[in-house]
N, C-alpha and C positions, 0 to 999 in steps of 0.2 A: 342797478346792476351794471357791472362793467361790461364793455363790449368784448366778446370773445368769438373767435372763428368757430364755425360748426365743426364738430368732430365727425370723421367718417362713420357711416352706419356700421361698419364692421368693428368699431371700437368696443372693447369689452365692457360689460356692465360692472358697476360697482355694487358691493353688497354692504348692508348695514345690519347688524344684529337687531332683531325686533326689540329686545330688552334695552339695548343702547339707544335706539331711536326714541323709545318712550321716555327716557330720562330727560331729554330736551326736545320734546315733540315739535314745537314751533320752529326752533332753529334747524332741526334736521329736515323738516318739511321745506323750509326755505332753500336749503342746500340742494335738496332733490329737485325742486323746481328750477333753480339756477342751472344745475347740471343738465336737466332735460332741455332747457333752452339752448344749450350748447350741443345737444345731440347725444348726451351720455345717459345711458339707462341705469336704473337702480333696482335692486332686489332686496326684499326684506328676508334676511336669513334666519333660520331656526324658527320660522313662524309657527306659532302655537305653543311655544314654551313660555312666553311672557303673559301679558294680560289679554292680548288678542281682542280687545274691545272693538266693536264695529265703529265706534266714533274714531278710535285711533286709525283704523284701516281707512276710513273715509278721509281723514286729514293728512295721511301720509301718502303722497302721490307716487309711490314706487310702482313700477309696472309689473313686477314679478313677486310672487310669494313662494318662498322655498319652504316646503313642508319639512319640519324637523325629522331627521333620520330616526329618532327614537320611536316615533309613531309608525313610520314606514317599516322599520326593522321588525317591530312586534305585531304588525297588522295581520300577519298570517295566523297567529295564535290567539290574539286578543281582540274580540269584537269591538271593544271600546276604542282601541287604537285605530282599527279599520274605520269606525264611525268618525273619528277625528280627521283621518285622511280624507274621507269622503266629504266631510263638512268643510274643510279648508278648500278642497277643489270646488265645491259649490260656491263658497264665498268668492273665490277668485273669478269664477264665471259671472257671478252676480255683480261684481264691481268692475268687470271688464279688464281683469288682470290675467296674466299667464301664471301657471303654477308649475313648479319643478319639485318633484319628490326626491329628497336626499335619502341615501341609504338603501337603494335598490341593489341589494347585495347578491341576490340569486336570481336565476331565471323565474322562479316561483314568485318572487316579489314583483318582477317586471310584468309577468302575465297578469297578476291581480291588479296592478296599477292600470294596465290597459283596460281590464274589465270594468274598473270603476271610473274610467274616463280621463285618466291622466296621460297626457301626450308627451310630457317631458320628464326625464328622470336622470339621476346620476348615481353611480355606485359600481361596485365590483361586478355586479350581475351584467353590466354592459361592457365595462373595460376597466382594467387596472390603470393607475397613473402611468404615463409614458412621456418620454422626451418629445418635445414639439416636432422634431424632425421625423418622428415615426407616425404622426397623426394622419397625414395625407394617405399614406399606404394603408393604414388601418381602416380609414373611412372607405377606401376603394375596395377593400377585400372583406369587410365585416358583414357576415350574414346574420340578420336578426334571428332569434330563436323562433322556430316555426309556431310554437304555442302562442307567441305574441301576436301573430298575424291572423289567427283563427277567429 
């Protein structure tokens, strides 16, 4: 491996689609390890839509699993999608990874995610996309939905 300076801890994570990672598993795993050595984090995006083999999860050293939004979006009405979300959260914990639920589009999604043990989510239920110049003010003034804190 070539010598590279450490990247500051606040550097953004890189994401790779689960299905893309599986196409060239060994090469992607090597890139993730090299990036980790430089301080760059990796997330497996759309987790659960590909093959989601435990062997693949073991061999891909990404620190974050991003639960695909299709499961999160439908978990309010579909017990199987809720079970998939809970299963991915359990896998993340078992493998020492963080999980991020994509598609938290309503306060009800966010509340259920908190109830099933998901600490990180993204979606319109939290905030709409905004220019970077507005993020600091949003963080300072954003009150979480009271139902998430119960």
